LOVO-370750 format. One line per 5 residues: number of its first residue (from 0); their letters; for each residue x, y, z of C-alpha. Coordinates in nm, 4 decimals, padded with zeros to 6 digits. Layout:
! residues N
NUM = A = X:Y:Z  ... $
! end
This chain:
! residues 374
0 = MRVAV = -00.3489:-00.9292:-01.8186  -00.4765:-01.0144:-01.4297  -00.3181:-00.6845:-01.2587  -00.3021:-00.6808:-00.8395  -00.3541:-00.2596:-00.7330 $
5 = LFIGG = -00.1554:-00.2216:-00.3835  -00.3502:00.0321:-00.1690  -00.2208:-00.0422:00.1630  00.0275:00.2646:00.1916  -00.2847:00.4792:00.2783 $
10 = MHQAL = -00.5675:00.6595:00.1537  -00.3977:01.0098:00.1237  -00.1817:00.7750:-00.1973  -00.5034:00.6434:-00.3491  -00.5500:00.9325:-00.5950 $
15 = HIAPV = -00.1709:00.8643:-00.7543  -00.2997:00.5423:-00.8609  -00.6685:00.4706:-00.8384  -00.7215:00.6169:-01.1848  -00.4599:00.4250:-01.3078 $
20 = AAALA = -00.6541:00.1498:-01.2209  -00.9123:00.2498:-01.3259  -00.8215:00.2946:-01.7140  -00.6760:-00.0423:-01.6709  -01.0085:-00.1725:-01.5900 $
25 = ERNDA = -01.1489:-00.0191:-01.8485  -00.9505:-00.1946:-02.1363  -01.0760:-00.5239:-02.2841  -00.7253:-00.7141:-02.1964  -00.6940:-00.5915:-01.8430 $
30 = EVSAY = -00.8543:-00.7630:-01.5606  -00.7569:-00.5514:-01.2168  -00.8210:-00.6169:-00.8613  -00.7415:-00.3358:-00.5950  -00.5847:-00.4214:-00.2624 $
35 = VATAQ = -00.6498:-00.2527:00.0921  -00.5422:-00.2967:00.4255  -00.8926:-00.1777:00.6444  -01.2971:-00.1959:00.5890  -01.2373:00.1521:00.5724 $
40 = DAAAL = -01.0143:00.1739:00.3128  -01.2208:-00.0330:00.0764  -01.5676:00.2142:00.1505  -01.2946:00.5254:00.0977  -01.1676:00.3735:-00.2112 $
45 = AALLK = -01.5174:00.3167:-00.3480  -01.6257:00.6344:-00.2949  -01.3010:00.7983:-00.4389  -01.4126:00.6041:-00.7964  -01.7409:00.7123:-00.7420 $
50 = RLGVP = -01.6305:01.0627:-00.7709  -01.3716:01.0031:-01.0313  -01.6983:00.8785:-01.2177  -01.5185:00.5599:-01.3065  -01.6744:00.2084:-01.3203 $
55 = PLNII = -01.6498:00.0503:-00.9526  -01.3381:-00.2200:-00.9273  -01.3372:-00.5893:-00.7575  -01.1679:-00.4496:-00.4021  -01.0358:-00.6977:-00.1848 $
60 = IMALP = -00.9908:-00.6605:00.1849  -00.6171:-00.8089:00.3240  -00.7608:-00.9119:00.6467  -00.5387:-01.0579:00.9367  -00.6441:-01.3168:01.1889 $
65 = GWLMR = -00.7471:-01.1370:01.5119  -00.4701:-01.3154:01.7089  -00.2276:-01.1864:01.5697  -00.3217:-00.8339:01.5577  -00.3136:-00.8902:01.9604 $
70 = LPGVK = 00.0611:-01.0028:01.9722  00.2864:-00.7412:02.1043  00.4454:-00.5059:01.8710  00.2389:-00.6243:01.5486  00.1184:-00.3155:01.4743 $
75 = RAVKV = 00.3986:-00.1647:01.4369  00.4690:-00.4285:01.1739  00.1068:-00.4430:01.0013  00.1773:-00.3540:00.6269  00.4873:-00.6462:00.6844 $
80 = MRLLL = 00.2184:-00.9083:00.8051  -00.0218:-00.7987:00.5807  00.2625:-00.8657:00.2662  00.3198:-01.1649:00.3654  -00.0436:-01.3639:00.4537 $
85 = WSREI = -00.1392:-01.2335:00.1332  00.1677:-01.2768:-00.0901  00.0816:-01.6149:-00.2149  -00.2229:-01.4601:-00.4031  -00.0564:-01.1380:-00.4841 $
90 = RRYDA = 00.2066:-01.3135:-00.6582  -00.0079:-01.5142:-00.8772  -00.0798:-01.1788:-01.0623  00.0465:-01.1267:-01.3922  00.1410:-00.7624:-01.2680 $
95 = ILTAE = 00.1853:-00.5948:-00.9463  00.1411:-00.1933:-00.9263  00.2054:00.0314:-00.5779  00.2588:00.3880:-00.4688  00.4537:00.2392:-00.1797 $
100 = RSSTL = 00.7955:00.0461:-00.1691  00.7323:-00.1560:00.1537  00.5830:-00.4330:-00.0971  00.9073:-00.4514:-00.2362  00.9108:-00.6857:00.0403 $
105 = LKRLP = 00.7687:-00.9443:-00.2101  01.0550:-00.8835:-00.4546  01.2835:-01.0956:-00.1394  01.0749:-01.3639:-00.1041  01.1459:-01.6855:-00.2357 $
110 = GRTPP = 00.9492:-01.8134:-00.5802  00.8221:-01.6178:-00.8457  00.7435:-01.2362:-00.8508  00.5316:-01.0612:-01.1495  00.6800:-00.7275:-01.2784 $
115 = MIHIP = 00.6201:-00.4928:-01.0278  00.5118:-00.1087:-01.1369  00.5908:00.1766:-00.9169  00.4495:00.5264:-00.9517  00.5368:00.7325:-00.6330 $
120 = HGAGD = 00.2802:00.9663:-00.4630  00.4221:01.2585:-00.5052  00.6663:01.4663:-00.6992  00.9034:01.5855:-00.4020  01.2448:01.6828:-00.3588 $
125 = RAKGF = 01.3312:01.4842:-00.0015  01.5879:01.2383:-00.0459  01.3631:00.9776:00.1164  01.1492:00.9737:-00.2388  01.4815:00.8673:-00.3879 $
130 = EPRLA = 01.6493:00.5832:-00.2470  01.7742:00.1986:-00.2844  01.4185:00.0204:-00.2723  01.3461:00.1775:-00.6266  01.5719:-00.0337:-00.8094 $
135 = LFDHI = 01.3481:-00.3475:-00.6868  01.1084:-00.2551:-00.9248  01.0527:-00.3500:-01.3095  00.9334:-00.0583:-01.3960  00.8848:00.3056:-01.2453 $
140 = VVAGP = 00.6175:00.5711:-01.4049  00.6485:00.9409:-01.2511  00.4803:01.2467:-01.2976  00.7517:01.4388:-01.4883  01.0992:01.4720:-01.6231 $
145 = KDRRR = 01.2518:01.5748:-01.2943  01.2481:01.2359:-01.1150  01.3147:01.0356:-01.3890  01.6777:01.2124:-01.4214  01.7294:01.1991:-01.0356 $
150 = MIAQG = 01.6244:00.8300:-01.0429  01.8815:00.7255:-01.3114  02.1528:00.9600:-01.2079  02.1409:00.7904:-00.8550  02.1497:00.4634:-01.0391 $
155 = LVAPE = 01.8309:00.3569:-00.8958  01.6301:00.2800:-01.2336  01.7790:00.2353:-01.5924  01.6771:00.4300:-01.8358  01.4505:00.2011:-02.0441 $
160 = HCTVS = 01.2604:00.1200:-01.6502  01.1544:00.4405:-01.6078  00.8936:00.6462:-01.8411  00.6838:00.9974:-01.7599  00.3570:01.0339:-01.7602 $
165 = GAIKV = 00.2170:01.3452:-01.6429  00.0681:01.4241:-01.2899  -00.1804:01.1894:-01.2211  -00.3261:01.2806:-00.9124  -00.3556:01.6470:-01.0911 $
170 = AACRR = -00.5706:01.5655:-01.3256  -00.7661:01.3184:-01.1565  -00.8594:01.6056:-00.9015  -00.9334:01.8290:-01.1851  -01.1973:01.6090:-01.3003 $
175 = MQRET = -01.3268:01.5489:-00.9763  -01.3188:01.8850:-00.8543  -01.7254:01.9886:-00.7646  -01.8316:02.3505:-00.6457  -01.8942:02.3567:-00.2886 $
180 = GPLFG = -01.8474:02.7871:-00.3002  -01.6198:02.9548:-00.0603  -01.4566:02.8444:00.1949  -01.5118:03.1992:00.3861  -01.7958:03.4067:00.4431 $
185 = NDRPV = -01.4798:03.7556:00.3526  -01.2674:03.8633:00.0563  -00.9770:03.8228:00.2215  -00.6742:03.6324:00.0879  -00.6582:03.2546:00.2014 $
190 = ILYNP = -00.3436:03.1195:00.3175  -00.2957:02.7498:00.2930  -00.0323:02.6160:00.5500  00.0691:02.2349:00.4498  00.3440:02.1612:00.7249 $
195 = HFDRR = 00.4737:01.7959:00.6746  00.4477:01.5057:00.9272  00.7928:01.4267:00.9598  00.9192:01.5952:01.2893  01.2743:01.6007:01.1738 $
200 = LASWH = 01.1983:01.8434:00.9010  00.8672:01.9742:00.9445  00.7699:02.2813:01.0851  00.4272:02.2463:01.2791  00.5917:02.1881:01.6302 $
205 = GFVAP = 00.7368:02.5343:01.6244  00.5168:02.7189:01.4272  00.1683:02.6492:01.3961  00.0289:02.7740:01.6806  00.1940:03.1501:01.6643 $
210 = LIDAV = 00.1048:03.1285:01.3097  -00.2696:03.1413:01.3918  -00.2335:03.3531:01.6748  -00.0266:03.6003:01.4523  -00.2446:03.5903:01.1210 $
215 = VADGC = -00.5508:03.6483:01.3041  -00.4176:03.9077:01.5121  -00.3250:04.1197:01.1839  -00.6665:04.0401:01.0560  -00.5685:04.0529:00.6813 $
220 = YNLIV = -00.5453:03.7178:00.5794  -00.7544:03.4035:00.5923  -00.5912:03.0725:00.7348  -00.5990:02.7129:00.5999  -00.4271:02.4748:00.8336 $
225 = APHIR = -00.3994:02.1447:00.6732  -00.1374:01.9148:00.7663  -00.0286:01.6058:00.6028  -00.2746:01.3589:00.7055  -00.0016:01.1343:00.8269 $
230 = MFEMA = 00.0480:01.3765:01.0874  -00.2602:01.2708:01.3087  -00.3101:00.9496:01.1989  -00.2216:00.7814:01.5492  -00.3728:01.1085:01.7265 $
235 = DAEER = -00.6095:01.0336:01.9719  -00.9922:01.2085:01.9930  -00.8358:01.4433:02.3313  -00.5064:01.5547:02.0593  -00.7297:01.6382:01.7856 $
240 = AVWRR = -01.0202:01.8181:01.9701  -00.7382:02.0714:02.1385  -00.6106:02.1427:01.7445  -00.9442:02.2285:01.6522  -01.0505:02.4255:01.9122 $
245 = RAVAG = -00.7922:02.6585:01.7261  -01.0396:02.6953:01.4410  -01.1950:03.0609:01.4251  -01.5259:03.0615:01.2508  -01.4960:03.2587:00.9290 $
250 = RVIVD = -01.1160:03.3206:00.9972  -00.9330:02.9826:01.0605  -00.9757:02.6090:00.9597  -00.8139:02.3203:01.1310  -00.8518:02.0726:00.9068 $
255 = LDSER = -00.6553:01.7577:01.0470  -00.7924:01.4580:00.8529  -01.0952:01.5123:00.6048  -01.0916:01.4170:00.1872  -01.0086:01.7835:00.1242 $
260 = LNDMS = -00.6135:01.7013:00.2980  -00.5896:01.4596:-00.0315  -00.7884:01.5811:-00.3278  -00.6119:01.9102:-00.3767  -00.9661:02.1292:-00.2365 $
265 = YALTA = -00.7236:02.3640:-00.0472  -00.4460:02.3293:-00.3535  -00.6717:02.4385:-00.5794  -00.8657:02.7239:-00.3847  -00.5903:02.8920:-00.1607 $
270 = DIYIG = -00.4212:03.2121:-00.2871  -00.1071:03.1864:-00.0435  00.1184:02.8467:00.0436  00.3068:02.8370:00.3332  00.4933:02.5127:00.4071 $
275 = DVSSQ = 00.8491:02.3125:00.4727  00.9299:01.9966:00.2844  00.6081:01.8784:00.1437  00.5688:01.7166:-00.2271  00.1910:01.8874:-00.2305 $
280 = VYEFL = 00.3353:02.2546:-00.3227  00.3847:02.1337:-00.6174  00.0439:02.0646:-00.6472  -00.0210:02.4160:-00.5036  00.1562:02.5416:-00.8262 $
285 = TTAKP = -00.0471:02.3944:-01.1016  -00.0665:02.7944:-01.0762  00.1815:03.0004:-00.9981  00.1434:03.1630:-00.7241  00.2975:03.3380:-00.4127 $
290 = CIFID = 00.4695:03.0671:-00.1513  00.6500:03.1286:00.1457  00.8923:02.8085:00.3152  00.9797:02.7595:00.6747  01.2942:02.6443:00.7710 $
295 = AHGAD = 01.2667:02.5281:01.1250  01.5695:02.3619:01.1743  01.8742:02.6126:01.0403  01.8410:02.3404:00.7151  02.1550:02.3920:00.4747 $
300 = WRDNP = 01.9013:02.3862:00.1735  02.1336:02.6300:-00.0537  02.2260:02.3975:-00.3727  02.0443:02.1265:-00.2129  01.8183:01.9340:-00.4398 $
305 = DYAMW = 01.6540:01.7616:-00.1366  01.5244:02.1419:-00.1091  01.4556:02.2077:-00.4264  01.1310:02.3324:-00.3494  01.2563:02.6424:-00.1329 $
310 = QFGPV = 01.2891:02.8133:-00.4621  00.9838:02.9349:-00.5213  00.9513:03.1801:-00.2714  01.1303:03.3263:00.0370  01.2521:03.1019:00.3322 $
315 = CKNIP = 01.1602:03.2324:00.7196  01.3452:03.1591:00.9998  01.0425:03.3177:01.2373  00.6853:03.4320:01.2577  00.7991:03.7730:01.1837 $
320 = EIMTA = 00.9577:03.7282:00.8827  00.6970:03.4906:00.7692  00.4264:03.8125:00.8111  00.6522:04.0518:00.6493  00.7029:03.7723:00.3701 $
325 = LDNAE = 00.2846:03.7316:00.3553  00.2634:04.1369:00.3195  00.4965:04.1412:00.0187  00.4081:03.8381:-00.1558  00.2184:03.9924:-00.4395 $
330 = DRHGD = 00.4911:04.2398:-00.4915  00.7924:03.9842:-00.4499  00.6306:03.7014:-00.6540  00.7059:03.8531:-00.9460  01.0854:03.7309:-00.8384 $
335 = YVEMQ = 00.9737:03.3478:-00.8163  00.6901:03.3017:-01.0672  00.9301:03.2338:-01.3793  01.1093:02.9657:-01.1597  00.7929:02.8014:-01.0496 $
340 = RRMVA = 00.6343:02.7461:-01.3753  00.9459:02.5883:-01.5102  01.0202:02.3811:-01.1959  00.6410:02.2537:-01.1643  00.6619:02.1348:-01.5786 $
345 = DALGD = 00.9712:02.0105:-01.4899  00.8299:01.7991:-01.1966  00.4384:01.7476:-01.2668  00.4889:01.6559:-01.6858  00.2574:01.7725:-01.9290 $
350 = SGDQA = 00.0231:01.5264:-02.0413  -00.2658:01.7145:-01.8835  -00.5806:01.5022:-01.8725  -00.4482:01.1847:-02.0322  -00.1936:01.1348:-01.7609 $
355 = ADHAA = -00.3856:00.8193:-01.6013  -00.4173:00.6850:-01.9634  -00.0724:00.7303:-02.0118  00.0840:00.5735:-01.7611  -00.1784:00.2214:-01.8026 $
360 = EQLLR = -00.0482:00.1971:-02.1332  00.3458:00.2062:-02.0084  00.2265:-00.0083:-01.7513  00.1002:-00.2589:-02.0066  00.4193:-00.2283:-02.2055 $
365 = AVAQS = 00.6676:-00.3059:-01.9190  00.4753:-00.5888:-01.8656  00.4914:-00.7314:-02.1612  00.8411:-00.6223:-02.2395  00.9057:-00.8087:-01.8908 $
370 = QSAS = 00.7513:-01.1070:-02.0222  00.8650:-01.1649:-02.3440  01.2327:-01.1230:-02.2007  01.2063:-01.3764:-01.9584 $
! end
């Protein structure tokens, strides 16, 4: 079986599907090719596979003609252009695996499209994770029962076309975690501030600067400012430099684009989480720890499944509330720990280190069933 694995949604998605691609490639009955957008992504994927300790994959760069890239407005639709120009080649495979959803465009083109398998990049609660394009996939592999229930309940996938593998990224990150020594040269508790990039929901613009100032003035904590990697993907060097200057040696790390934003380095080492709607809170809570959430937009969040994660800790609307919650974090954690454990298990599943192997088996089974039905 020939499988095309699409890494076109950004390398922050790679750890959700690269381990599965590697698990497939190690089998005698599967031939895997990885498709990436740029030479930079090709190098990043090759480096990631090396860190995972797996053999290299056949990596193909979905190059676009230079004249096309010079047309006005093309950069806003570059992913669509890649899919269109490479569709003939990609659709010759026996199956397509992807962590993003723009690739469902292939299902709308005339002619045959092979079975498309989707592994979502995260196990969060936002409504965007449960949208109509999911219905175009032939099979969906999710980390835990939570997402499967919600997708089925919303009519996005039939029960027989959605399976649970366990948390692929979490298993991979634990596997490749390297010993790098402490991030700070002191024993103060470490806060991870991890805002989402979506300005309509995130807390970055109104909170990051005063939060840094308040934590530094308080003197009791270290702080890692680690926004979603898409926050600064379009920022120029000057804008990045402005925020990097907010770092304080031995006290505050400001990380806008390193691999640590993707490989759970901070989630696995920080003591307290501050965030808004990022699914990375589930990765942080693979071990139950205190969490604080920022309601930057007056959300109607109670009993709202899009904000289910806000049951993991106090929800704050301003800096004084956040600092009070920080001071009470350890004492109040007992109020939330059972909820954290139950909901994280529901979101991430319990297959441990075998998640990628389970996903690979589920993909092959789904493709075989699709082929026998056609």
